[in-house]
C-alpha positions as CSV (number, residue, x, y, z in Angstrom):
1,M,10.6,-20.1,-24.8
2,C,11.7,-17.8,-21.8
3,V,13.4,-14.6,-23.0
4,T,15.8,-13.2,-20.3
5,Q,16.0,-9.5,-20.0
6,A,19.4,-7.9,-19.8
7,E,18.0,-5.0,-18.1
8,P,15.3,-5.1,-15.3
9,G,11.7,-4.4,-16.3
10,A,11.3,-2.3,-13.3
11,T,13.7,-0.9,-10.9
12,G,13.7,1.8,-8.0
13,R,16.3,3.2,-5.5
14,I,16.2,4.9,-2.2
15,E,18.7,6.3,0.3
16,I,18.2,4.9,3.8
17,G,19.8,6.2,7.0
18,A,20.7,2.8,8.3
19,D,23.7,0.4,8.0
20,P,23.5,-1.7,4.8
21,A,23.8,-5.0,6.9
22,R,20.8,-4.0,8.9
23,V,18.8,-3.2,5.9
24,Y,19.8,-6.5,4.3
25,R,18.6,-8.4,7.3
26,L,15.2,-6.8,6.8
27,V,14.9,-7.5,3.1
28,S,16.4,-11.0,3.3
29,D,13.6,-12.1,5.8
30,P,10.7,-13.2,3.7
31,G,8.4,-12.4,6.6
32,V,9.5,-8.8,6.9
33,L,9.5,-8.4,3.1
34,A,5.9,-9.5,3.0
35,E,5.1,-6.8,5.5
36,L,6.8,-4.2,3.2
37,S,5.6,-5.4,-0.2
38,E,2.2,-4.5,-2.0
39,E,1.4,-7.9,-3.5
40,Y,3.5,-10.4,-1.7
41,T,1.7,-11.1,1.6
42,G,3.2,-14.1,3.2
43,F,5.6,-17.1,3.0
44,R,6.6,-20.5,4.5
45,W,10.0,-22.1,4.1
46,L,10.2,-25.3,2.0
47,G,12.4,-28.4,2.3
48,G,13.4,-27.9,5.9
49,N,15.0,-24.4,5.2
50,A,14.7,-21.8,7.9
51,G,16.9,-18.9,6.8
52,A,18.0,-16.8,3.8
53,R,20.8,-18.7,2.2
54,V,21.6,-19.6,-1.3
55,G,19.5,-22.5,-2.5
56,A,16.8,-22.1,0.2
57,R,13.3,-22.2,-1.1
58,F,10.0,-20.6,0.1
59,R,6.4,-20.6,-0.9
60,G,5.2,-17.0,-1.4
61,V,1.6,-16.0,-1.1
62,N,0.5,-13.0,-3.1
63,R,-2.7,-10.9,-3.4
64,R,-3.9,-8.3,-5.8
65,G,-7.5,-7.2,-5.0
66,L,-9.6,-10.2,-4.8
67,R,-7.0,-12.4,-6.7
68,R,-4.7,-14.7,-4.6
69,W,-1.9,-16.9,-5.9
70,S,1.2,-18.5,-4.7
71,T,4.8,-19.1,-6.2
72,V,7.9,-20.9,-5.2
73,S,11.2,-18.9,-4.8
74,T,14.8,-20.0,-4.8
75,I,17.3,-17.7,-3.1
76,T,20.2,-17.2,-5.6
77,D,22.1,-14.3,-3.9
78,A,22.6,-13.9,-0.1
79,D,25.7,-11.7,0.4
80,E,25.0,-9.7,3.6
81,G,25.0,-5.9,3.0
82,R,25.6,-6.3,-0.6
83,R,23.0,-8.3,-2.6
84,F,19.9,-10.4,-2.0
85,A,17.9,-12.1,-4.9
86,F,15.7,-14.9,-5.7
87,E,14.0,-16.5,-8.7
88,V,10.3,-16.9,-8.7
89,R,8.4,-19.9,-10.4
90,S,4.8,-20.7,-10.9
91,M,3.8,-24.3,-10.0
92,S,7.4,-24.8,-9.1
93,V,8.4,-25.1,-12.7
94,I,7.3,-22.1,-14.9
95,P,9.8,-19.2,-14.6
96,V,8.1,-15.9,-13.5
97,S,10.6,-13.3,-12.4
98,R,13.9,-12.5,-10.6
99,W,13.8,-10.0,-7.7
100,Q,17.0,-8.5,-6.6
101,Y,18.2,-6.0,-3.9
102,D,21.5,-4.4,-4.2
103,F,23.0,-2.3,-1.2
104,A,25.6,0.4,-1.5
105,A,27.1,2.0,1.7
106,T,27.2,5.7,1.9
107,G,28.5,8.0,4.7
108,E,25.1,8.1,6.4
109,G,23.7,4.7,5.6
110,C,23.0,3.1,2.2
111,V,21.4,3.3,-1.2
112,V,19.0,0.2,-1.8
113,T,18.2,-0.7,-5.5
114,E,15.3,-3.0,-6.0
115,S,14.9,-4.6,-9.4
116,T,12.9,-7.1,-11.1
117,W,13.2,-9.1,-14.4
118,D,10.1,-10.7,-16.0
119,R,11.0,-14.4,-16.8
120,R,7.7,-15.5,-18.0
121,P,7.6,-17.5,-21.2
122,G,5.5,-15.7,-23.9
123,W,2.7,-18.4,-23.7
124,F,2.4,-17.9,-19.8
125,R,1.9,-14.0,-20.1
126,F,-1.8,-14.1,-20.7
127,P,-2.7,-16.9,-18.3
128,S,-0.5,-15.3,-15.5
129,A,-2.0,-11.8,-16.1
130,L,-5.5,-13.4,-16.0
131,A,-4.7,-15.2,-12.7
132,T,-3.1,-12.2,-11.0
133,G,-4.8,-9.2,-12.6
134,G,-1.4,-7.8,-13.6
135,W,-1.9,-6.8,-17.2
136,R,0.7,-4.0,-17.1
137,R,3.3,-5.9,-15.1
138,A,6.2,-3.7,-15.6
139,A,4.2,-0.5,-14.8
140,D,2.7,-2.3,-11.8
141,N,6.0,-3.4,-10.6
142,R,7.5,0.2,-10.8
143,V,4.7,1.4,-8.5
144,N,5.1,-1.7,-6.1
145,I,8.9,-1.2,-5.9
146,A,8.4,2.5,-4.8
147,T,6.0,1.4,-2.3
148,T,8.3,-1.3,-1.0
149,L,11.3,0.9,-0.7
150,R,9.4,3.6,1.0
151,R,8.2,1.2,3.6
152,L,11.7,-0.4,4.0
153,K,13.1,3.2,4.6
154,E,10.4,3.9,7.3
155,R,11.1,0.7,9.0
156,A,14.9,0.7,8.8
157,E,15.2,4.2,10.0
158,R,12.5,3.8,12.9
159,D,13.7,0.5,14.4
């Protein structure tokens, strides 16, 4: 059984001195997101998709130390400057997580909140931790989110 969390298991936020639409375009590009992320390292579009829109799917490539794995993600929210989100599955069918980026405009730019929900069924937690080396997934995700947001801020304010 997959237990859906009401609150994210890990979240972080950062103020960025750039327009929310611009920051959204960085986050909603899976190639740029791979450059910013700690574990997620690459992607390819699936099913003829070539852009971030609701329903588009992509295969994500991930790495943690010597461990490597892939997942299939489906974009669920693509509201420019407001929210970008996707659901992640293993072997295309087993729920893994939801990743969501929310954007709030400020006078000088925006605040970006990155959140993730663990969607793994109980029986899948041990095998997925064994495969990925992520035994403390919520704690690891908090650290990874902080890294991603810091890199996002640097990139958005530099370019």
